All heavy atoms as a GROMACS GRO file, in nm:
protein
  506
    1MET      N    1   1.418   1.021  -0.077
    1MET     CA    2   1.381   0.890  -0.023
    1MET      C    3   1.409   0.783  -0.129
    1MET      O    4   1.380   0.797  -0.246
    1MET     CB    5   1.230   0.890   0.016
    1MET     CG    6   1.191   0.763   0.090
    1MET     SD    7   1.018   0.757   0.136
    1MET     CE    8   0.993   0.917   0.210
    2ALA      N    9   1.460   0.668  -0.086
    2ALA     CA   10   1.491   0.561  -0.177
    2ALA      C   11   1.364   0.494  -0.228
    2ALA      O   12   1.260   0.499  -0.168
    2ALA     CB   13   1.576   0.458  -0.104
    3GLU      N   14   1.378   0.431  -0.346
    3GLU     CA   15   1.269   0.358  -0.406
    3GLU      C   16   1.235   0.237  -0.311
    3GLU      O   17   1.324   0.170  -0.260
    3GLU     CB   18   1.305   0.305  -0.539
    3GLU     CG   19   1.313   0.412  -0.646
    3GLU     CD   20   1.178   0.473  -0.676
    3GLU    OE1   21   1.079   0.400  -0.696
    3GLU    OE2   22   1.172   0.597  -0.680
    4PRO      N   23   1.104   0.213  -0.295
    4PRO     CA   24   1.066   0.101  -0.208
    4PRO      C   25   1.096  -0.035  -0.272
    4PRO      O   26   1.097  -0.045  -0.395
    4PRO     CB   27   0.914   0.118  -0.189
    4PRO     CG   28   0.872   0.196  -0.309
    4PRO     CD   29   0.989   0.286  -0.345
    5SER      N   30   1.122  -0.133  -0.194
    5SER     CA   31   1.140  -0.270  -0.240
    5SER      C   32   1.001  -0.330  -0.257
    5SER      O   33   0.924  -0.334  -0.162
    5SER     CB   34   1.222  -0.348  -0.134
    5SER     OG   35   1.230  -0.484  -0.166
    6ILE      N   36   0.971  -0.381  -0.377
    6ILE     CA   37   0.841  -0.440  -0.403
    6ILE      C   38   0.840  -0.584  -0.350
    6ILE      O   39   0.914  -0.669  -0.396
    6ILE     CB   40   0.809  -0.440  -0.552
    6ILE    CG1   41   0.816  -0.299  -0.613
    6ILE    CG2   42   0.669  -0.502  -0.580
    6ILE    CD1   43   0.717  -0.203  -0.551
    7TYR      N   44   0.756  -0.603  -0.250
    7TYR     CA   45   0.741  -0.735  -0.186
    7TYR      C   46   0.655  -0.829  -0.267
    7TYR      O   47   0.687  -0.949  -0.270
    7TYR     CB   48   0.681  -0.714  -0.045
    7TYR     CG   49   0.634  -0.835   0.025
    7TYR    CD1   50   0.725  -0.929   0.072
    7TYR    CD2   51   0.500  -0.865   0.039
    7TYR    CE1   52   0.684  -1.042   0.136
    7TYR    CE2   53   0.455  -0.979   0.103
    7TYR     CZ   54   0.549  -1.069   0.151
    7TYR     OH   55   0.504  -1.181   0.212
    8ASP      N   56   0.547  -0.781  -0.328
    8ASP     CA   57   0.453  -0.868  -0.400
    8ASP      C   58   0.362  -0.783  -0.486
    8ASP      O   59   0.359  -0.660  -0.475
    8ASP     CB   60   0.369  -0.947  -0.299
    8ASP     CG   61   0.308  -1.073  -0.351
    8ASP    OD1   62   0.325  -1.100  -0.476
    8ASP    OD2   63   0.248  -1.151  -0.277
    9GLU      N   64   0.289  -0.850  -0.575
    9GLU     CA   65   0.180  -0.783  -0.654
    9GLU      C   66   0.048  -0.831  -0.596
    9GLU      O   67   0.027  -0.954  -0.585
    9GLU     CB   68   0.194  -0.814  -0.801
    9GLU     CG   69   0.313  -0.747  -0.864
    9GLU     CD   70   0.313  -0.762  -1.014
    9GLU    OE1   71   0.222  -0.823  -1.073
    9GLU    OE2   72   0.408  -0.707  -1.075
   10ILE      N   73  -0.041  -0.736  -0.564
   10ILE     CA   74  -0.169  -0.770  -0.497
   10ILE      C   75  -0.280  -0.712  -0.579
   10ILE      O   76  -0.273  -0.598  -0.623
   10ILE     CB   77  -0.173  -0.707  -0.356
   10ILE    CG1   78  -0.052  -0.744  -0.272
   10ILE    CG2   79  -0.302  -0.739  -0.283
   10ILE    CD1   80  -0.036  -0.894  -0.246
   11GLU      N   81  -0.388  -0.790  -0.595
   11GLU     CA   82  -0.504  -0.737  -0.668
   11GLU      C   83  -0.582  -0.642  -0.578
   11GLU      O   84  -0.593  -0.663  -0.456
   11GLU     CB   85  -0.595  -0.851  -0.713
   11GLU     CG   86  -0.525  -0.938  -0.817
   11GLU     CD   87  -0.616  -1.043  -0.880
   11GLU    OE1   88  -0.741  -1.022  -0.876
   11GLU    OE2   89  -0.562  -1.139  -0.931
   12LEU      N   90  -0.640  -0.538  -0.639
   12LEU     CA   91  -0.714  -0.437  -0.562
   12LEU      C   92  -0.821  -0.501  -0.480
   12LEU      O   93  -0.842  -0.460  -0.364
   12LEU     CB   94  -0.770  -0.331  -0.659
   12LEU     CG   95  -0.849  -0.219  -0.593
   12LEU    CD1   96  -0.760  -0.140  -0.496
   12LEU    CD2   97  -0.908  -0.126  -0.697
   13GLU      N   98  -0.890  -0.601  -0.531
   13GLU     CA   99  -0.998  -0.666  -0.454
   13GLU      C  100  -0.949  -0.737  -0.329
   13GLU      O  101  -1.029  -0.766  -0.240
   13GLU     CB  102  -1.074  -0.764  -0.547
   13GLU     CG  103  -0.984  -0.882  -0.590
   13GLU     CD  104  -1.051  -0.968  -0.696
   13GLU    OE1  105  -1.127  -0.913  -0.778
   13GLU    OE2  106  -1.020  -1.089  -0.697
   14ASP      N  107  -0.819  -0.759  -0.320
   14ASP     CA  108  -0.766  -0.822  -0.196
   14ASP      C  109  -0.728  -0.720  -0.088
   14ASP      O  110  -0.694  -0.762   0.024
   14ASP     CB  111  -0.642  -0.908  -0.234
   14ASP     CG  112  -0.677  -1.026  -0.319
   14ASP    OD1  113  -0.791  -1.076  -0.305
   14ASP    OD2  114  -0.593  -1.068  -0.397
   15LEU      N  115  -0.736  -0.592  -0.119
   15LEU     CA  116  -0.708  -0.487  -0.018
   15LEU      C  117  -0.840  -0.458   0.054
   15LEU      O  118  -0.949  -0.479   0.000
   15LEU     CB  119  -0.658  -0.360  -0.084
   15LEU     CG  120  -0.508  -0.359  -0.117
   15LEU    CD1  121  -0.474  -0.452  -0.230
   15LEU    CD2  122  -0.465  -0.218  -0.150
   16THR      N  123  -0.827  -0.408   0.176
   16THR     CA  124  -0.943  -0.368   0.255
   16THR      C  125  -0.956  -0.217   0.251
   16THR      O  126  -0.859  -0.144   0.276
   16THR     CB  127  -0.923  -0.413   0.402
   16THR    OG1  128  -0.905  -0.554   0.406
   16THR    CG2  129  -1.043  -0.373   0.487
   17TYR      N  130  -1.076  -0.168   0.218
   17TYR     CA  131  -1.102  -0.024   0.210
   17TYR      C  132  -1.159   0.024   0.341
   17TYR      O  133  -1.251  -0.040   0.398
   17TYR     CB  134  -1.198   0.006   0.094
   17TYR     CG  135  -1.223   0.153   0.086
   17TYR    CD1  136  -1.123   0.241   0.048
   17TYR    CD2  137  -1.349   0.208   0.112
   17TYR    CE1  138  -1.143   0.378   0.037
   17TYR    CE2  139  -1.373   0.346   0.100
   17TYR     CZ  140  -1.270   0.429   0.063
   17TYR     OH  141  -1.289   0.565   0.052
   18HIS      N  142  -1.108   0.134   0.393
   18HIS     CA  143  -1.152   0.198   0.515
   18HIS      C  144  -1.211   0.335   0.481
   18HIS      O  145  -1.136   0.429   0.452
   18HIS     CB  146  -1.036   0.215   0.612
   18HIS     CG  147  -0.966   0.088   0.639
   18HIS    ND1  148  -1.005  -0.001   0.738
   18HIS    CD2  149  -0.858   0.029   0.581
   18HIS    CE1  150  -0.925  -0.105   0.739
   18HIS    NE2  151  -0.834  -0.089   0.643
   19ALA      N  152  -1.345   0.343   0.473
   19ALA     CA  153  -1.414   0.465   0.430
   19ALA      C  154  -1.380   0.584   0.518
   19ALA      O  155  -1.372   0.698   0.469
   19ALA     CB  156  -1.563   0.441   0.426
   20ASP      N  157  -1.360   0.561   0.647
   20ASP     CA  158  -1.334   0.672   0.738
   20ASP      C  159  -1.201   0.744   0.711
   20ASP      O  160  -1.184   0.863   0.736
   20ASP     CB  161  -1.341   0.628   0.886
   20ASP     CG  162  -1.244   0.511   0.916
   20ASP    OD1  163  -1.212   0.434   0.828
   20ASP    OD2  164  -1.205   0.505   1.034
   21THR      N  165  -1.104   0.670   0.656
   21THR     CA  166  -0.974   0.730   0.626
   21THR      C  167  -0.942   0.735   0.475
   21THR      O  168  -0.841   0.789   0.438
   21THR     CB  169  -0.861   0.651   0.694
   21THR    OG1  170  -0.865   0.513   0.646
   21THR    CG2  171  -0.873   0.652   0.844
   22THR      N  172  -1.032   0.680   0.395
   22THR     CA  173  -1.015   0.662   0.249
   22THR      C  174  -0.885   0.593   0.213
   22THR      O  175  -0.820   0.626   0.114
   22THR     CB  176  -1.033   0.794   0.170
   22THR    OG1  177  -0.924   0.882   0.201
   22THR    CG2  178  -1.169   0.856   0.198
   23LEU      N  179  -0.844   0.499   0.297
   23LEU     CA  180  -0.724   0.419   0.273
   23LEU      C  181  -0.759   0.277   0.239
   23LEU      O  182  -0.851   0.220   0.298
   23LEU     CB  183  -0.630   0.423   0.395
   23LEU     CG  184  -0.557   0.545   0.431
   23LEU    CD1  185  -0.482   0.527   0.562
   23LEU    CD2  186  -0.462   0.586   0.320
   24TYR      N  187  -0.678   0.219   0.152
   24TYR     CA  188  -0.682   0.076   0.130
   24TYR      C  189  -0.562   0.021   0.206
   24TYR      O  190  -0.453   0.078   0.203
   24TYR     CB  191  -0.665   0.043  -0.019
   24TYR     CG  192  -0.788   0.061  -0.100
   24TYR    CD1  193  -0.818   0.184  -0.160
   24TYR    CD2  194  -0.875  -0.044  -0.119
   24TYR    CE1  195  -0.932   0.202  -0.238
   24TYR    CE2  196  -0.993  -0.026  -0.196
   24TYR     CZ  197  -1.019   0.096  -0.255
   24TYR     OH  198  -1.132   0.112  -0.332
   25THR      N  199  -0.584  -0.096   0.271
   25THR     CA  200  -0.473  -0.158   0.348
   25THR      C  201  -0.462  -0.306   0.306
   25THR      O  202  -0.556  -0.369   0.257
   25THR     CB  203  -0.494  -0.149   0.495
   25THR    OG1  204  -0.613  -0.215   0.532
   25THR    CG2  205  -0.496  -0.003   0.544
   26TYR      N  206  -0.344  -0.357   0.327
   26TYR     CA  207  -0.316  -0.501   0.305
   26TYR      C  208  -0.217  -0.546   0.413
   26TYR      O  209  -0.119  -0.478   0.439
   26TYR     CB  210  -0.257  -0.520   0.166
   26TYR     CG  211  -0.238  -0.665   0.129
   26TYR    CD1  212  -0.344  -0.741   0.089
   26TYR    CD2  213  -0.114  -0.725   0.141
   26TYR    CE1  214  -0.330  -0.875   0.054
   26TYR    CE2  215  -0.097  -0.860   0.109
   26TYR     CZ  216  -0.208  -0.934   0.066
   26TYR     OH  217  -0.193  -1.066   0.033
   27PRO      N  218  -0.244  -0.659   0.479
   27PRO     CA  219  -0.157  -0.701   0.589
   27PRO      C  220  -0.018  -0.743   0.542
   27PRO      O  221  -0.003  -0.812   0.439
   27PRO     CB  222  -0.233  -0.818   0.652
   27PRO     CG  223  -0.320  -0.869   0.544
   27PRO     CD  224  -0.355  -0.752   0.456
   28CYS      N  225   0.082  -0.702   0.617
   28CYS     CA  226   0.218  -0.744   0.595
   28CYS      C  227   0.247  -0.863   0.684
   28CYS      O  228   0.196  -0.869   0.796
   28CYS     CB  229   0.312  -0.629   0.630
   28CYS     SG  230   0.486  -0.670   0.616
   29PRO      N  231   0.329  -0.958   0.643
   29PRO     CA  232   0.363  -1.072   0.728
   29PRO      C  233   0.426  -1.028   0.861
   29PRO      O  234   0.420  -1.101   0.962
   29PRO     CB  235   0.464  -1.150   0.644
   29PRO     CG  236   0.440  -1.111   0.505
   29PRO     CD  237   0.390  -0.974   0.508
   30CYS      N  238   0.481  -0.906   0.867
   30CYS     CA  239   0.544  -0.856   0.991
   30CYS      C  240   0.440  -0.815   1.094
   30CYS      O  241   0.474  -0.783   1.205
   30CYS     CB  242   0.638  -0.742   0.958
   30CYS     SG  243   0.556  -0.589   0.914
   31GLY      N  244   0.309  -0.809   1.052
   31GLY     CA  245   0.205  -0.766   1.144
   31GLY      C  246   0.160  -0.623   1.125
   31GLY      O  247   0.060  -0.582   1.182
   32ASP      N  248   0.227  -0.548   1.039
   32ASP     CA  249   0.190  -0.411   1.010
   32ASP      C  250   0.097  -0.411   0.887
   32ASP      O  251   0.047  -0.513   0.846
   32ASP     CB  252   0.312  -0.326   0.986
   32ASP     CG  253   0.298  -0.184   1.035
   32ASP    OD1  254   0.183  -0.134   1.034
   32ASP    OD2  255   0.401  -0.123   1.072
   33GLN      N  256   0.074  -0.293   0.826
   33GLN     CA  257  -0.014  -0.278   0.709
   33GLN      C  258   0.048  -0.201   0.598
   33GLN      O  259   0.109  -0.093   0.624
   33GLN     CB  260  -0.142  -0.208   0.754
   33GLN     CG  261  -0.229  -0.275   0.858
   33GLN     CD  262  -0.306  -0.391   0.799
   33GLN    OE1  263  -0.361  -0.381   0.691
   33GLN    NE2  264  -0.312  -0.500   0.875
   34PHE      N  265   0.037  -0.247   0.474
   34PHE     CA  266   0.066  -0.166   0.357
   34PHE      C  267  -0.053  -0.070   0.341
   34PHE      O  268  -0.166  -0.112   0.368
   34PHE     CB  269   0.078  -0.251   0.235
   34PHE     CG  270   0.196  -0.347   0.235
   34PHE    CD1  271   0.178  -0.480   0.268
   34PHE    CD2  272   0.324  -0.300   0.204
   34PHE    CE1  273   0.285  -0.568   0.270
   34PHE    CE2  274   0.433  -0.389   0.206
   34PHE     CZ  275   0.412  -0.522   0.240
   35GLU      N  276  -0.030   0.053   0.296
   35GLU     CA  277  -0.136   0.148   0.278
   35GLU      C  278  -0.124   0.222   0.146
   35GLU      O  279  -0.013   0.256   0.103
   35GLU     CB  280  -0.134   0.255   0.387
   35GLU     CG  281  -0.156   0.203   0.526
   35GLU     CD  282  -0.157   0.310   0.630
   35GLU    OE1  283  -0.114   0.426   0.598
   35GLU    OE2  284  -0.195   0.285   0.745
   36ILE      N  285  -0.240   0.251   0.085
   36ILE     CA  286  -0.249   0.340  -0.032
   36ILE      C  287  -0.382   0.411  -0.020
   36ILE      O  288  -0.484   0.352   0.012
   36ILE     CB  289  -0.229   0.265  -0.164
   36ILE    CG1  290  -0.215   0.365  -0.278
   36ILE    CG2  291  -0.338   0.161  -0.188
   36ILE    CD1  292  -0.164   0.303  -0.409
   37SER      N  293  -0.382   0.537  -0.052
   37SER     CA  294  -0.508   0.617  -0.043
   37SER      C  295  -0.590   0.601  -0.170
   37SER      O  296  -0.534   0.575  -0.278
   37SER     CB  297  -0.478   0.765  -0.018
   37SER     OG  298  -0.424   0.821  -0.132
   38LEU      N  299  -0.716   0.624  -0.155
   38LEU     CA  300  -0.806   0.622  -0.270
   38LEU      C  301  -0.763   0.727  -0.369
   38LEU      O  302  -0.763   0.700  -0.491
   38LEU     CB  303  -0.950   0.648  -0.221
   38LEU     CG  304  -1.060   0.657  -0.332
   38LEU    CD1  305  -1.066   0.529  -0.413
   38LEU    CD2  306  -1.192   0.690  -0.270
   39GLN      N  307  -0.724   0.846  -0.321
   39GLN     CA  308  -0.681   0.952  -0.414
   39GLN      C  309  -0.556   0.913  -0.488
   39GLN      O  310  -0.545   0.940  -0.608
   39GLN     CB  311  -0.658   1.082  -0.337
   39GLN     CG  312  -0.632   1.200  -0.429
   39GLN     CD  313  -0.752   1.228  -0.521
   39GLN    OE1  314  -0.864   1.239  -0.479
   39GLN    NE2  315  -0.725   1.240  -0.650
   40ASP      N  316  -0.460   0.847  -0.422
   40ASP     CA  317  -0.343   0.801  -0.494
   40ASP      C  318  -0.378   0.701  -0.606
   40ASP      O  319  -0.321   0.711  -0.716
   40ASP     CB  320  -0.243   0.732  -0.398
   40ASP     CG  321  -0.166   0.831  -0.312
   40ASP    OD1  322  -0.169   0.955  -0.342
   40ASP    OD2  323  -0.107   0.790  -0.214
   41LEU      N  324  -0.470   0.610  -0.579
   41LEU     CA  325  -0.514   0.519  -0.682
   41LEU      C  326  -0.576   0.593  -0.800
   41LEU      O  327  -0.550   0.565  -0.916
   41LEU     CB  328  -0.609   0.416  -0.628
   41LEU     CG  329  -0.547   0.310  -0.535
   41LEU    CD1  330  -0.656   0.229  -0.463
   41LEU    CD2  331  -0.459   0.216  -0.616
   42ARG      N  332  -0.662   0.690  -0.767
   42ARG     CA  333  -0.726   0.773  -0.871
   42ARG      C  334  -0.622   0.849  -0.953
   42ARG      O  335  -0.642   0.876  -1.071
   42ARG     CB  336  -0.826   0.868  -0.811
   42ARG     CG  337  -0.952   0.800  -0.761
   42ARG     CD  338  -1.048   0.899  -0.705
   42ARG     NE  339  -1.172   0.831  -0.665
   42ARG     CZ  340  -1.260   0.882  -0.580
   42ARG    NH1  341  -1.238   1.000  -0.525
   42ARG    NH2  342  -1.369   0.816  -0.551
   43ASP      N  343  -0.511   0.886  -0.888
   43ASP     CA  344  -0.406   0.960  -0.955
   43ASP      C  345  -0.314   0.870  -1.037
   43ASP      O  346  -0.212   0.918  -1.089
   43ASP     CB  347  -0.324   1.046  -0.858
   43ASP     CG  348  -0.407   1.160  -0.799
   43ASP    OD1  349  -0.509   1.198  -0.853
   43ASP    OD2  350  -0.362   1.214  -0.692
   44GLY      N  351  -0.338   0.740  -1.035
   44GLY     CA  352  -0.258   0.647  -1.111
   44GLY      C  353  -0.147   0.580  -1.034
   44GLY      O  354  -0.068   0.505  -1.094
   45GLU      N  355  -0.135   0.608  -0.908
   45GLU     CA  356  -0.030   0.540  -0.830
   45GLU      C  357  -0.070   0.396  -0.812
   45GLU      O  358  -0.189   0.361  -0.803
   45GLU     CB  359  -0.020   0.607  -0.690
   45GLU     CG  360   0.027   0.746  -0.692
   45GLU     CD  361   0.171   0.761  -0.738
   45GLU    OE1  362   0.253   0.672  -0.705
   45GLU    OE2  363   0.202   0.860  -0.805
   46ASP      N  364   0.026   0.309  -0.800
   46ASP     CA  365  -0.003   0.166  -0.785
   46ASP      C  366   0.086   0.099  -0.679
   46ASP      O  367   0.096  -0.025  -0.675
   46ASP     CB  368   0.008   0.090  -0.918
   46ASP     CG  369   0.144   0.094  -0.976
   46ASP    OD1  370   0.234   0.160  -0.922
   46ASP    OD2  371   0.164   0.030  -1.083
   47ILE      N  372   0.151   0.176  -0.597
   47ILE     CA  373   0.241   0.122  -0.494
   47ILE      C  374   0.184   0.150  -0.353
   47ILE      O  375   0.168   0.267  -0.316
   47ILE     CB  376   0.381   0.182  -0.503
   47ILE    CG1  377   0.440   0.159  -0.643
   47ILE    CG2  378   0.472   0.124  -0.393
   47ILE    CD1  379   0.461   0.012  -0.681
   48ALA      N  380   0.146   0.043  -0.281
   48ALA     CA  381   0.105   0.055  -0.143
   48ALA      C  382   0.226   0.036  -0.055
   48ALA      O  383   0.294  -0.065  -0.066
   48ALA     CB  384  -0.005  -0.047  -0.111
   49GLU      N  385   0.252   0.134   0.032
   49GLU     CA  386   0.376   0.131   0.107
   49GLU      C  387   0.355   0.098   0.255
   49GLU      O  388   0.250   0.127   0.309
   49GLU     CB  389   0.444   0.268   0.099
   49GLU     CG  390   0.484   0.305  -0.045
   49GLU     CD  391   0.542   0.442  -0.053
   49GLU    OE1  392   0.509   0.530   0.027
   49GLU    OE2  393   0.624   0.459  -0.147
   50LEU      N  394   0.457   0.041   0.310
   50LEU     CA  395   0.463   0.017   0.454
   50LEU      C  396   0.574   0.110   0.504
   50LEU      O  397   0.688   0.102   0.459
   50LEU     CB  398   0.504  -0.128   0.483
   50LEU     CG  399   0.540  -0.164   0.626
   50LEU    CD1  400   0.419  -0.142   0.715
   50LEU    CD2  401   0.587  -0.306   0.635
   51ARG      N  402   0.535   0.202   0.590
   51ARG     CA  403   0.632   0.306   0.636
   51ARG      C  404   0.658   0.287   0.784
   51ARG      O  405   0.571   0.262   0.864
   51ARG     CB  406   0.578   0.442   0.613
   51ARG     CG  407   0.566   0.479   0.467
   51ARG     CD  408   0.516   0.621   0.451
   51ARG     NE  409   0.516   0.655   0.311
   51ARG     CZ  410   0.620   0.709   0.248
   51ARG    NH1  411   0.730   0.732   0.313
   51ARG    NH2  412   0.614   0.738   0.122
   52LYS      N  413   0.783   0.306   0.819
   52LYS     CA  414   0.828   0.305   0.956
   52LYS      C  415   0.930   0.419   0.972
   52LYS      O  416   1.022   0.430   0.892
   52LYS     CB  417   0.891   0.174   0.993
   52LYS     CG  418   0.800   0.058   0.993
   52LYS     CD  419   0.828  -0.031   1.108
   52LYS     CE  420   0.740  -0.152   1.104
   52LYS     NZ  421   0.653  -0.166   1.215
   53ASP      N  422   0.910   0.502   1.070
   53ASP     CA  423   1.006   0.613   1.098
   53ASP      C  424   1.034   0.695   0.972
   53ASP      O  425   1.151   0.724   0.943
   53ASP     CB  426   1.137   0.553   1.153
   53ASP     CG  427   1.114   0.477   1.280
   53ASP    OD1  428   1.027   0.518   1.357
   53ASP    OD2  429   1.183   0.374   1.299
   54GLU      N  430   0.927   0.731   0.900
   54GLU     CA  431   0.937   0.819   0.781
   54GLU      C  432   1.022   0.762   0.667
   54GLU      O  433   1.064   0.831   0.578
   54GLU     CB  434   0.994   0.956   0.820
   54GLU     CG  435   0.902   1.030   0.914
   54GLU     CD  436   0.763   1.052   0.858
   54GLU    OE1  437   0.751   1.090   0.743
   54GLU    OE2  438   0.666   1.035   0.936
   55SER      N  439   1.055   0.631   0.671
   55SER     CA  440   1.123   0.568   0.558
   55SER      C  441   1.043   0.448   0.508
   55SER      O  442   0.979   0.380   0.587
   55SER     CB  443   1.264   0.524   0.600
   55SER     OG  444   1.258   0.424   0.694
   56THR      N  445   1.044   0.430   0.379
   56THR     CA  446   0.972   0.315   0.324
   56THR      C  447   1.054   0.187   0.347
   56THR      O  448   1.168   0.180   0.306
   56THR     CB  449   0.951   0.335   0.171
   56THR    OG1  450   0.879   0.456   0.156
   56THR    CG2  451   0.876   0.218   0.111
   57VAL      N  452   0.989   0.092   0.409
   57VAL     CA  453   1.055  -0.036   0.437
   57VAL      C  454   1.029  -0.132   0.324
   57VAL      O  455   1.118  -0.195   0.271
   57VAL     CB  456   1.003  -0.093   0.569
   57VAL    CG1  457   1.061  -0.232   0.596
   57VAL    CG2  458   1.036  -0.002   0.683
   58MET      N  459   0.903  -0.138   0.279
   58MET     CA  460   0.864  -0.235   0.182
   58MET      C  461   0.734  -0.184   0.113
   58MET      O  462   0.668  -0.095   0.164
   58MET     CB  463   0.834  -0.370   0.250
   58MET     CG  464   0.849  -0.486   0.163
   58MET     SD  465   0.840  -0.648   0.242
   58MET     CE  466   0.814  -0.620   0.414
   59ALA      N  467   0.701  -0.243  -0.003
   59ALA     CA  468   0.580  -0.199  -0.073
   59ALA      C  469   0.524  -0.315  -0.150
   59ALA      O  470   0.592  -0.414  -0.177
   59ALA     CB  471   0.616  -0.087  -0.166
   60VAL      N  472   0.396  -0.304  -0.185
   60VAL     CA  473   0.332  -0.399  -0.277
   60VAL      C  474   0.278  -0.321  -0.394
   60VAL      O  475   0.240  -0.206  -0.381
   60VAL     CB  476   0.218  -0.484  -0.210
   60VAL    CG1  477   0.273  -0.577  -0.107
   60VAL    CG2  478   0.112  -0.391  -0.149
   61LYS      N  479   0.277  -0.384  -0.512
   61LYS     CA  480   0.220  -0.322  -0.629
   61LYS      C  481   0.076  -0.365  -0.642
   61LYS      O  482   0.045  -0.485  -0.634
   61LYS     CB  483   0.300  -0.365  -0.754
   61LYS     CG  484   0.250  -0.296  -0.878
   61LYS     CD  485   0.341  -0.324  -0.995
   61LYS     CE  486   0.283  -0.250  -1.115
   61LYS     NZ  487   0.384  -0.213  -1.206
   62VAL      N  488  -0.014  -0.267  -0.658
   62VAL     CA  489  -0.160  -0.300  -0.671
   62VAL      C  490  -0.188  -0.316  -0.824
   62VAL      O  491  -0.155  -0.227  -0.902
   62VAL     CB  492  -0.240  -0.182  -0.615
   62VAL    CG1  493  -0.390  -0.215  -0.629
   62VAL    CG2  494  -0.206  -0.158  -0.468
   63VAL      N  495  -0.246  -0.428  -0.854
   63VAL     CA  496  -0.280  -0.458  -0.994
   63VAL      C  497  -0.429  -0.473  -1.007
   63VAL      O  498  -0.499  -0.511  -0.911
   63VAL     CB  499  -0.206  -0.583  -1.046
   63VAL    CG1  500  -0.056  -0.560  -1.050
   63VAL    CG2  501  -0.237  -0.704  -0.963
   64ALA      N  502  -0.480  -0.447  -1.128
   64ALA     CA  503  -0.627  -0.457  -1.154
   64ALA      C  504  -0.672  -0.600  -1.164
   64ALA      O  505  -0.604  -0.693  -1.185
   64ALA     CB  506  -0.660  -0.383  -1.280
   0.00000   0.00000   0.00000
């Protein structure tokens, strides 16, 4: 899979946490959602991805 195109850098506090799915989300201007899991953040990942049809369309970098 190709590297995602970084759309923006977003602070963690600007993401919405969903306890039922343990996902953080951030709205995309297209109307969809960027997503990153709590476990991915704990593992040091910092890219929240927007996926369509199993390919990464765009991503945001999560910063502290």
